All heavy atoms as an XYZ file, in Angstrom:
742
protein
N      -4.044      0.548    -31.068
C      -4.770     -0.246    -30.109
C      -3.794     -0.781    -29.069
O      -2.711     -1.230    -29.393
C      -5.480     -1.385    -30.827
C      -6.337     -2.214    -29.895
S      -7.154     -3.564    -30.721
C      -8.662     -2.766    -31.166
N      -4.203     -0.724    -27.830
C      -3.348     -1.154    -26.732
C      -3.609     -2.619    -26.394
O      -4.727     -3.110    -26.505
C      -3.634     -0.278    -25.510
O      -2.940     -0.774    -24.404
N      -2.560     -3.301    -25.974
C      -2.706     -4.692    -25.565
C      -3.318     -4.803    -24.182
O      -3.798     -5.854    -23.805
C      -1.347     -5.383    -25.589
N      -3.287     -3.709    -23.428
C      -3.842     -3.687    -22.076
C      -5.120     -2.873    -22.063
O      -5.220     -1.859    -22.753
C      -2.871     -3.025    -21.109
C      -2.106     -3.971    -20.274
C      -1.292     -3.214    -19.222
O      -0.921     -2.067    -19.412
N      -1.020     -3.867    -18.130
N      -6.118     -3.290    -21.281
C      -7.307     -2.458    -21.153
C      -6.941     -1.114    -20.545
O      -6.005     -1.007    -19.758
C      -8.210     -3.244    -20.195
C      -7.581     -4.560    -20.005
C      -6.184     -4.501    -20.514
N      -7.671     -0.076    -20.931
C      -7.361      1.261    -20.445
C      -7.489      1.386    -18.934
O      -6.796      2.177    -18.322
C      -8.254      2.286    -21.129
C      -7.889      2.506    -22.578
C      -8.718      3.594    -23.197
O      -9.099      4.538    -22.479
O      -8.984      3.496    -24.399
N      -8.394      0.640    -18.327
C      -8.600      0.763    -16.886
C      -7.527      0.055    -16.056
O      -7.489      0.184    -14.847
C      -9.982      0.252    -16.487
C     -10.210     -1.223    -16.739
C     -10.715     -1.546    -18.147
O     -10.911     -0.633    -18.960
O     -10.875     -2.735    -18.429
N      -6.659     -0.701    -16.687
C      -5.589     -1.386    -15.958
C      -4.589     -0.358    -15.445
O      -4.122      0.492    -16.202
C      -4.880     -2.392    -16.850
N      -4.274     -0.404    -14.154
C      -3.309      0.567    -13.621
C      -1.914      0.307    -14.175
O      -1.528     -0.828    -14.421
C      -3.353      0.327    -12.116
C      -3.907     -1.040    -11.947
C      -4.760     -1.322    -13.142
N      -1.203      1.382    -14.376
C       0.170      1.260    -14.853
C       1.038      0.666    -13.749
O       0.819      0.942    -12.570
C       0.703      2.626    -15.252
N       2.003     -0.154    -14.108
C       2.883     -0.705    -13.072
C       3.727      0.399    -12.450
O       4.035      1.396    -13.097
C       3.755     -1.709    -13.822
C       3.678     -1.301    -15.250
C       2.353     -0.621    -15.438
N       4.087      0.230    -11.196
C       4.924      1.245    -10.548
C       6.320      1.289    -11.163
O       6.785      0.317    -11.745
C       4.983      0.794     -9.089
C       4.515     -0.604     -9.073
C       3.737     -0.859    -10.304
N       6.937      2.422    -11.018
C       8.308      2.591    -11.518
C       9.242      1.653    -10.752
O       8.944      1.254     -9.619
C       8.744      4.038    -11.323
N      10.382      1.306    -11.336
C      11.311      0.391    -10.665
C      11.744      0.855     -9.277
O      11.968      0.038     -8.388
C      12.503      0.321    -11.619
C      11.924      0.624    -12.954
C      10.821      1.621    -12.701
N      11.865      2.144     -9.074
C      12.309      2.656     -7.771
C      11.137      3.019     -6.857
O      11.345      3.621     -5.806
C      13.196      3.865     -7.976
N       9.925      2.634     -7.230
C       8.743      3.026     -6.462
C       8.785      2.517     -5.024
O       8.414      3.236     -4.095
C       7.485      2.538     -7.153
N       9.238      1.302     -4.822
C       9.273      0.744     -3.467
C      10.272      1.497     -2.592
O       9.978      1.777     -1.424
C       9.609     -0.732     -3.506
N      11.423      1.835     -3.136
C      12.419      2.574     -2.355
C      11.913      3.961     -2.002
O      12.085      4.436     -0.867
C      13.725      2.669     -3.133
N      11.258      4.613     -2.952
C      10.695      5.938     -2.692
C       9.580      5.858     -1.657
O       9.503      6.677     -0.743
C      10.158      6.542     -3.987
C       9.543      7.909     -3.803
C       8.943      8.445     -5.082
O       8.853      7.752     -6.091
N       8.520      9.691     -5.033
N       8.737      4.851     -1.785
C       7.650      4.657     -0.834
C       8.189      4.379      0.562
O       7.693      4.934      1.554
C       6.756      3.510     -1.300
C       5.535      3.188     -0.473
C       4.618      4.392     -0.338
C       4.785      2.029     -1.084
N       9.202      3.566      0.670
C       9.812      3.271      1.963
C      10.377      4.537      2.599
O      10.227      4.754      3.806
C      10.899      2.201      1.818
C      11.554      1.716      3.104
C      10.522      1.178      4.092
C      12.593      0.651      2.793
N      10.990      5.385      1.815
C      11.510      6.668      2.339
C      10.369      7.531      2.868
O      10.489      8.157      3.930
C      12.281      7.407      1.261
N       9.248      7.560      2.145
C       8.093      8.326      2.601
C       7.506      7.730      3.880
O       7.101      8.466      4.794
C       7.028      8.371      1.513
C       7.421      9.196      0.309
C       6.389      9.127     -0.795
O       5.181      9.120     -0.491
O       6.791      9.083     -1.968
N       7.457      6.412      3.962
C       6.946      5.757      5.173
C       7.852      6.048      6.365
O       7.361      6.264      7.478
C       6.826      4.245      4.956
C       5.722      3.791      4.005
C       5.860      2.305      3.717
C       4.349      4.108      4.565
N       9.155      6.054      6.149
C      10.091      6.338      7.245
C       9.950      7.760      7.757
O      10.233      8.041      8.917
C      11.523      6.078      6.790
C      11.839      4.606      6.698
C      13.279      4.355      6.328
N      13.543      2.921      6.379
C      14.340      2.284      5.547
N      14.974      2.949      4.592
N      14.519      0.995      5.653
N       9.513      8.676      6.886
C       9.338     10.078      7.280
C       7.992     10.328      7.950
O       7.786     11.379      8.550
C       9.467     10.971      6.048
N       7.088      9.378      7.877
C       5.756      9.537      8.449
C       5.787      9.300      9.956
O       6.635      8.571     10.462
C       4.797      8.539      7.788
C       3.350      8.829      8.104
O       2.865      8.309      9.132
O       2.717      9.588      7.350
N       4.852      9.897     10.665
C       4.810      9.731     12.129
C       4.443      8.304     12.542
O       4.675      7.899     13.675
C       3.840     10.731     12.758
C       2.384     10.494     12.440
C       1.505     11.502     13.173
N       0.113     11.283     12.911
C      -0.634     10.364     13.527
N      -0.109      9.596     14.440
N      -1.912     10.232     13.224
N       3.911      7.538     11.619
C       3.543      6.147     11.906
C       4.662      5.169     11.553
O       4.447      3.965     11.464
C       2.300      5.771     11.107
C       1.097      6.588     11.401
C       0.059      6.386     10.298
N      -0.962      7.381     10.345
C      -0.865      8.604      9.827
N       0.225      8.991      9.231
N      -1.859      9.459      9.916
N       5.854      5.668     11.326
C       6.965      4.852     10.832
C       7.243      3.633     11.704
O       7.577      2.569     11.187
C       8.228      5.702     10.706
N       7.090      3.775     13.012
C       7.402      2.652     13.909
C       6.578      1.408     13.598
O       7.063      0.286     13.743
C       7.186      3.048     15.369
C       8.225      4.042     15.848
O       9.277      4.183     15.187
O       7.985      4.689     16.877
N       5.348      1.592     13.182
C       4.514      0.431     12.867
C       4.413      0.170     11.370
O       4.328     -0.984     10.936
C       3.107      0.598     13.463
O       2.478      1.744     12.939
N       4.439      1.234     10.563
C       4.240      1.055      9.129
C       5.458      0.506      8.414
O       5.314     -0.298      7.486
C       3.811      2.378      8.498
C       2.352      2.664      8.660
C       1.489      2.079      9.542
C       1.578      3.607      7.936
N       0.245      2.607      9.408
C       0.265      3.554      8.428
C       1.877      4.512      6.935
C      -0.753      4.355      7.923
C       0.859      5.309      6.443
C      -0.437      5.219      6.927
N       6.653      0.916      8.783
C       7.851      0.442      8.077
C       8.022     -1.071      8.222
O       8.202     -1.768      7.216
C       9.114      1.219      8.521
C      10.377      0.555      8.006
C       9.029      2.666      8.038
N       7.925     -1.636      9.428
C       8.051     -3.100      9.515
C       6.934     -3.833      8.761
O       7.182     -4.873      8.142
C       7.962     -3.392     11.015
C       8.277     -2.112     11.692
C       7.857     -1.027     10.764
N       5.732     -3.284      8.780
C       4.625     -3.920      8.063
C       4.862     -3.879      6.555
O       4.639     -4.881      5.852
C       3.307     -3.237      8.420
N       5.326     -2.738      6.046
C       5.639     -2.644      4.619
C       6.765     -3.610      4.250
O       6.680     -4.316      3.239
C       6.036     -1.212      4.239
C       6.567     -1.122      2.830
C       5.706     -1.132      1.752
C       7.936     -1.055      2.591
C       6.188     -1.070      0.449
C       8.428     -0.983      1.300
C       7.551     -0.993      0.226
N       7.810     -3.625      5.060
C       8.941     -4.511      4.761
C       8.513     -5.978      4.755
O       8.981     -6.763      3.928
C      10.070     -4.273      5.752
C      10.767     -2.944      5.526
C      11.796     -2.590      6.581
O      11.726     -3.148      7.709
O      12.665     -1.750      6.289
N       7.607     -6.343      5.639
C       7.097     -7.716      5.662
C       6.280     -7.996      4.395
O       6.461     -9.037      3.758
C       6.236     -7.926      6.904
C       5.699     -9.333      7.039
C       4.858     -9.492      8.290
O       4.405     -8.530      8.891
N       4.643    -10.725      8.685
N       5.400     -7.083      4.031
C       4.611     -7.253      2.807
C       5.514     -7.329      1.584
O       5.312     -8.147      0.687
C       3.639     -6.087      2.618
C       2.474     -6.113      3.584
O       2.325     -7.104      4.331
O       1.703     -5.126      3.594
N       6.524     -6.464      1.542
C       7.446     -6.410      0.416
C       8.242     -7.715      0.295
O       8.404     -8.257     -0.802
C       8.376     -5.208      0.569
C       9.270     -4.996     -0.601
C      10.619     -5.142     -0.629
C       8.886     -4.594     -1.919
N      11.096     -4.852     -1.889
C      10.053     -4.512     -2.702
C       7.662     -4.300     -2.516
C      10.028     -4.160     -4.040
C       7.648     -3.936     -3.861
C       8.819     -3.872     -4.601
N       8.723     -8.224      1.418
C       9.491     -9.477      1.399
C       8.628    -10.636      0.899
O       9.086    -11.462      0.096
C      10.038     -9.780      2.789
N       7.383    -10.680      1.344
C       6.476    -11.741      0.874
C       6.213    -11.616     -0.624
O       6.159    -12.612     -1.336
C       5.162    -11.690      1.637
C       5.266    -12.191      3.042
C       3.920    -12.134      3.717
N       4.026    -12.514      5.115
C       3.176    -12.150      6.039
N       2.123    -11.410      5.731
N       3.339    -12.520      7.288
N       6.028    -10.381     -1.087
C       5.762    -10.166     -2.503
C       6.961    -10.572     -3.356
O       6.804    -11.186     -4.413
C       5.400     -8.698     -2.755
N       8.159    -10.230     -2.894
C       9.364    -10.622     -3.635
C       9.536    -12.134     -3.656
O       9.903    -12.719     -4.683
C      10.603     -9.966     -3.029
C      10.736     -8.462     -3.247
C      11.990     -7.956     -2.533
C      10.761     -8.108     -4.716
N       9.253    -12.778     -2.532
C       9.344    -14.234     -2.479
C       8.332    -14.866     -3.436
O       8.657    -15.815     -4.158
C       9.118    -14.719     -1.045
C       9.398    -16.192     -0.899
O      10.491    -16.643     -1.309
O       8.511    -16.914     -0.379
N       7.130    -14.324     -3.454
C       6.114    -14.822     -4.369
C       6.566    -14.637     -5.820
O       6.382    -15.531     -6.650
C       4.785    -14.098     -4.135
C       3.706    -14.572     -5.079
O       3.212    -15.699     -4.889
O       3.373    -13.823     -6.018
N       7.162    -13.491     -6.121
C       7.625    -13.216     -7.487
C       8.718    -14.191     -7.911
O       8.761    -14.614     -9.067
C       8.131    -11.777     -7.594
N       9.576    -14.551     -6.988
C      10.646    -15.510     -7.304
C      10.077    -16.871     -7.689
O      10.620    -17.561     -8.545
C      11.585    -15.670     -6.115
C      12.535    -14.543     -5.941
C      13.543    -14.831     -4.823
N      14.106    -13.582     -4.376
C      13.752    -12.946     -3.263
N      12.854    -13.469     -2.459
N      14.304    -11.809     -2.935
N       8.980    -17.246     -7.040
C       8.400    -18.568     -7.284
C       7.400    -18.573     -8.441
O       7.285    -19.578     -9.145
C       7.731    -19.096     -6.020
C       8.691    -19.324     -4.900
N       9.644    -20.318     -4.917
C       8.873    -18.663     -3.735
C      10.364    -20.265     -3.815
N       9.921    -19.265     -3.075
N       6.706    -17.478     -8.622
C       5.643    -17.449     -9.630
C       6.058    -16.761    -10.933
O       5.338    -16.845    -11.917
C       4.422    -16.721     -9.070
O       4.702    -15.345     -8.890
N       7.191    -16.059    -10.917
C       7.644    -15.278    -12.065
C       6.614    -14.218    -12.467
O       6.478    -13.872    -13.630
C       7.981    -16.178    -13.264
C       9.058    -17.169    -12.961
C       8.757    -18.500    -12.733
C      10.378    -16.764    -12.880
C       9.752    -19.414    -12.442
C      11.383    -17.674    -12.590
C      11.062    -19.000    -12.370
N       5.874    -13.733    -11.482
C       4.869    -12.696    -11.707
C       5.120    -11.545    -10.739
O       5.374    -11.763     -9.559
C       3.466    -13.269    -11.462
O       2.510    -12.233    -11.450
N       5.008    -10.330    -11.246
C       5.209     -9.151    -10.411
C       3.884     -8.579     -9.900
O       3.859     -7.496     -9.326
C       5.971     -8.079    -11.187
C       7.391     -8.448    -11.581
C       8.009     -7.354    -12.426
C       8.236     -8.719    -10.346
N       2.814     -9.292    -10.098
C       1.499     -8.790     -9.711
C       1.442     -8.425     -8.237
O       0.988     -7.331     -7.874
C       0.411     -9.833    -10.038
O       0.460    -10.104    -11.445
C      -0.962     -9.332     -9.657
N       1.887     -9.297     -7.363
C       1.835     -9.028     -5.931
C       2.771     -7.876     -5.545
O       2.438     -7.068     -4.675
C       2.160    -10.282     -5.122
C       1.877    -10.217     -3.631
C       0.434     -9.800     -3.350
C       2.164    -11.545     -2.964
N       3.904     -7.768     -6.210
C       4.835     -6.659     -5.959
C       4.144     -5.333     -6.271
O       4.185     -4.391     -5.481
C       6.119     -6.831     -6.802
C       6.983     -5.587     -6.736
C       6.904     -8.051     -6.337
N       3.481     -5.268     -7.410
C       2.760     -4.050     -7.794
C       1.611     -3.769     -6.839
O       1.358     -2.610     -6.485
C       2.233     -4.176     -9.220
C       3.321     -4.250    -10.241
N       3.072     -4.431    -11.569
C       4.667     -4.167    -10.147
C       4.206     -4.451    -12.244
N       5.190     -4.307    -11.393
N       0.938     -4.813     -6.410
C      -0.187     -4.652     -5.478
C       0.282     -4.087     -4.136
O      -0.376     -3.218     -3.555
C      -0.898     -5.983     -5.274
C      -2.108     -5.964     -4.361
C      -3.185     -5.041     -4.919
C      -2.650     -7.358     -4.165
N       1.411     -4.544     -3.644
C       1.947     -4.032     -2.381
C       2.250     -2.541     -2.499
O       1.889     -1.754     -1.624
C       3.213     -4.824     -1.950
C       3.963     -4.116     -0.837
C       2.826     -6.229     -1.517
N       2.874     -2.138     -3.582
C       3.193     -0.719     -3.773
C       1.909      0.097     -3.855
O       1.782      1.136     -3.199
C       4.076     -0.510     -5.018
C       4.211      0.969     -5.353
C       5.448     -1.136     -4.808
N       0.938     -0.360     -4.634
C      -0.328      0.382     -4.758
C      -1.055      0.477     -3.423
O      -1.598      1.526     -3.075
C      -1.232     -0.281     -5.787
C      -0.993      0.235     -7.164
C      -2.118     -0.194     -8.065
N      -1.785     -0.991     -8.915
C      -1.427     -2.239     -9.363
N      -1.513     -2.849     -9.206
N      -1.011     -2.966    -10.095
N      -1.105     -0.610     -2.686
C      -1.802     -0.625     -1.396
C      -1.164      0.341     -0.412
O      -1.856      1.121      0.249
C      -1.803     -2.055     -0.806
O      -2.464     -2.928     -1.717
C      -2.493     -2.091      0.536
N       0.161      0.320     -0.323
C       0.841      1.209      0.626
C       0.794      2.660      0.186
O       0.734      3.562      1.013
C       2.266      0.724      0.895
C       2.230     -0.378      1.892
C       2.233     -1.723      1.645
C       2.117     -0.241      3.300
N       2.141     -2.416      2.817
C       2.071     -1.542      3.858
C       2.056      0.845      4.157
C       1.974     -1.761      5.221
C       1.964      0.616      5.521
C       1.917     -0.668      6.035
N       0.788      2.903     -1.124
C       0.587      4.280     -1.598
C      -0.785      4.788     -1.161
O      -0.925      5.944     -0.756
C       0.695      4.346     -3.121
C       2.079      4.467     -3.629
C       2.042      4.718     -5.122
N       3.376      4.723     -5.682
C       3.634      4.484     -6.947
N       2.659      4.220     -7.787
N       4.867      4.523     -7.382
N      -1.791      3.931     -1.296
C      -3.155      4.319     -0.899
C      -3.223      4.595      0.595
O      -3.865      5.554      1.027
C      -4.146      3.226     -1.297
N      -2.574      3.761      1.389
C      -2.562      3.986      2.841
C      -1.902      5.313      3.185
O      -2.407      6.077      4.006
C      -1.831      2.849      3.547
C      -2.625      1.590      3.625
C      -1.914      0.524      4.432
N      -2.771     -0.645      4.505
C      -2.376     -1.872      4.244
N      -1.120     -2.119      3.946
N      -3.220     -2.878      4.321
N      -0.767      5.572      2.572
C      -0.044      6.802      2.840
C      -0.825      8.023      2.358
O      -0.890      9.039      3.053
C       1.332      6.739      2.170
C       2.365      7.755      2.602
C       2.624      7.691      4.107
C       3.675      7.525      1.859
N      -1.450      7.906      1.208
C      -2.215      9.028      0.659
C      -3.468      9.327      1.483
O      -3.877     10.480      1.598
C      -2.599      8.741     -0.787
N      -4.060      8.303      2.063
C      -5.295      8.513      2.828
C      -5.033      8.888      4.285
O      -5.952      9.315      4.981
C      -6.176      7.262      2.770
O      -5.531      6.176      3.413
N      -3.817      8.777      4.743
C      -3.501      9.048      6.149
C      -3.887     10.458      6.593
O      -4.475     10.620      7.671
C      -2.031      8.771      6.429
N      -3.607     11.515      5.826
C      -4.011     12.857      6.281
C      -5.526     13.005      6.435
O      -5.999     13.640      7.374
C      -3.477     13.793      5.189
C      -2.366     13.048      4.556
C      -2.777     11.603      4.621
N      -6.280     12.406      5.538
C      -7.743     12.478      5.644
C      -8.239     11.713      6.865
O      -9.151     12.164      7.565
C      -8.394     11.933      4.381
N      -7.629     10.583      7.146
C      -8.002      9.809      8.330
C      -7.657     10.595      9.592
O      -8.465     10.677     10.531
C      -7.301      8.427      8.324
C      -7.500      7.704      9.644
C      -7.795      7.584      7.163
N      -6.475     11.191      9.619
C      -6.085     12.012     10.772
C      -7.053     13.162     10.989
O      -7.475     13.431     12.118
C      -4.665     12.558     10.588
C      -3.600     11.485     10.682
O      -3.902     10.392     11.207
O      -2.469     11.749     10.230
N      -7.412     13.848      9.910
C      -8.340     14.979     10.021
C      -9.701     14.515     10.522
O     -10.331     15.182     11.351
C      -8.483     15.674      8.671
N     -10.138     13.379     10.058
C     -11.413     12.826     10.499
C     -11.387     12.531     11.992
O     -12.285     12.916     12.736
C     -11.725     11.552      9.705
C     -12.989     10.861     10.125
C     -14.215     11.294      9.652
C     -12.958      9.765     10.987
C     -15.380     10.648     10.030
C     -14.106      9.126     11.366
C     -15.332      9.560     10.890
N     -10.337     11.871     12.444
C     -10.236     11.502     13.857
C     -10.034     12.718     14.754
O     -10.583     12.785     15.856
C      -9.108     10.497     14.064
C      -9.323      9.128     13.405
C      -8.083      8.257     13.572
C     -10.543      8.434     13.974
N      -9.237     13.691     14.285
C      -8.999     14.904     15.071
C     -10.245     15.787     15.145
O     -10.392     16.579     16.062
C      -7.828     15.698     14.485
C      -6.503     15.023     14.714
C      -5.368     15.657     13.918
O      -5.596     16.687     13.250
O      -4.255     15.111     13.960
N     -11.135     15.626     14.180
C     -12.364     16.410     14.156
C     -13.398     15.928     15.149
O     -14.474     16.505     15.265
N     -13.070     14.876     15.876
C     -13.984     14.361     16.882
C     -15.150     13.576     16.305
O     -16.145     13.357     16.974
N     -15.021     13.161     15.067
C     -16.101     12.409     14.434
C     -16.169     11.000     15.008
O     -15.168     10.429     15.431
C     -15.883     12.334     12.929
S     -15.918     13.945     12.149
N     -17.376     10.462     15.000
C     -17.599      9.114     15.496
C     -17.126      8.115     14.446
O     -17.614      8.116     13.323
C     -19.086      8.914     15.782
C     -19.408      7.510     16.267
O     -18.491      6.815     16.754
O     -20.576      7.111     16.161
N     -16.171      7.290     14.799
C     -15.664      6.295     13.856
C     -16.067      4.877     14.227
O     -15.526      3.916     13.723
C     -14.143      6.397     13.742
C     -13.425      6.004     15.018
O     -14.038      6.071     16.082
O     -12.238      5.640     14.929
N     -17.065      4.733     15.080
C     -17.456      3.409     15.537
C     -18.110      2.574     14.442
O     -18.183      1.360     14.551
C     -18.403      3.518     16.738
O     -19.587      4.202     16.354
N     -18.584      3.220     13.370
C     -19.211      2.465     12.289
C     -18.232      2.178     11.148
O     -18.621      1.742     10.083
C     -20.426      3.212     11.742
C     -20.051      4.542     11.099
O     -18.944      5.041     11.387
O     -20.857      5.077     10.324
N     -16.939      2.400     11.383
C     -15.920      2.198     10.348
C     -15.689      0.732     10.059
O     -16.151     -0.160     10.778
N     -14.980      0.492      8.973
C     -14.610     -0.875      8.615
C     -13.094     -0.960      8.512
O     -12.415      0.036      8.305
C     -15.265     -1.332      7.298
C     -14.811     -0.459      6.129
C     -16.767     -1.350      7.408
C     -15.237     -0.974      4.787
N     -12.601     -2.150      8.660
C     -11.173     -2.409      8.601
C     -10.664     -2.163      7.178
O     -11.307     -2.566      6.201
C     -10.921     -3.857      9.005
C      -9.460     -4.197      9.155
O      -8.600     -3.337      8.864
O      -9.170     -5.333      9.572
N      -9.521     -1.494      7.042
C      -8.956     -1.204      5.725
C      -8.684     -2.492      4.943
O      -8.811     -2.506      3.724
C      -7.667     -0.390      5.867
C      -7.016      0.092      4.590
C      -7.963      0.986      3.791
C      -5.742      0.831      4.885
N      -8.350     -3.565      5.632
C      -8.112     -4.833      4.941
C      -9.380     -5.342      4.266
O      -9.312     -6.055      3.273
C      -7.575     -5.883      5.910
C      -6.107     -5.656      6.234
O      -5.433     -4.958      5.452
O      -5.654     -6.177      7.255
N     -10.552     -4.976      4.781
C     -11.792     -5.378      4.122
C     -11.976     -4.619      2.806
O     -12.586     -5.125      1.889
C     -13.001     -5.111      5.035
C     -13.077     -6.039      6.220
C     -14.260     -5.709      7.103
O     -14.574     -4.547      7.331
N     -14.906     -6.741      7.598
N     -11.453     -3.415      2.740
C     -11.577     -2.621      1.531
C     -10.484     -2.993      0.534
O     -10.758     -3.219     -0.645
C     -11.497     -1.105      1.874
C     -11.527     -0.279      0.601
C     -12.607     -0.712      2.805
N      -9.248     -3.050      0.999
C      -8.105     -3.291      0.098
C      -7.737     -4.753     -0.042
O      -6.957     -5.104     -0.915
C      -6.878     -2.520      0.609
C      -7.013     -1.004      0.665
C      -5.761     -0.398      1.270
C      -7.270     -0.437     -0.712
N      -8.246     -5.584      0.829
C      -7.871     -6.997      0.813
C      -6.817     -7.262      1.868
O      -5.988     -6.408      2.161
N      -6.857     -8.432      2.423
C      -5.922     -8.786      3.485
C      -4.517     -8.915      2.940
O      -4.310     -9.339      1.798
C      -6.344    -10.097      4.140
N      -3.550     -8.515      3.754
C      -2.148     -8.699      3.368
C      -1.812    -10.170      3.500
O      -2.210    -10.818      4.449
C      -1.232     -7.874      4.259
C      -1.417     -6.400      4.058
C      -0.521     -5.643      4.950
N      -1.001     -5.814      6.322
C      -0.448     -5.272      7.371
N       0.587     -4.516      7.244
N      -0.933     -5.457      8.556
N      -1.085    -10.670      2.550
C      -0.733    -12.090      2.607
C       0.689    -12.278      2.984
O       1.492    -11.430      2.939
C      -0.959    -12.749      1.231
O      -0.225    -12.050      0.256
C      -2.436    -12.762      0.906
């Protein structure tokens, strides 16, 4: 029997943030995404220092992985000439960055 519910996501590997940052730097959106990730990461680390919880650190990695993973689908959607006027802000889906 596990102490964690099965639906709980596994925590990211210790080097996950460094690997994610390398992937963000290689992306065409690096000019805007890298500073945003670094800001989110710094806030999460500061929160962890004060709260002794890595929850926000893990959340930042998961959120940015999702953004990076969904980028090709978003690009294909926009390049396909589809109407995106009925879209919603990603922060409404994933939660606002703190």
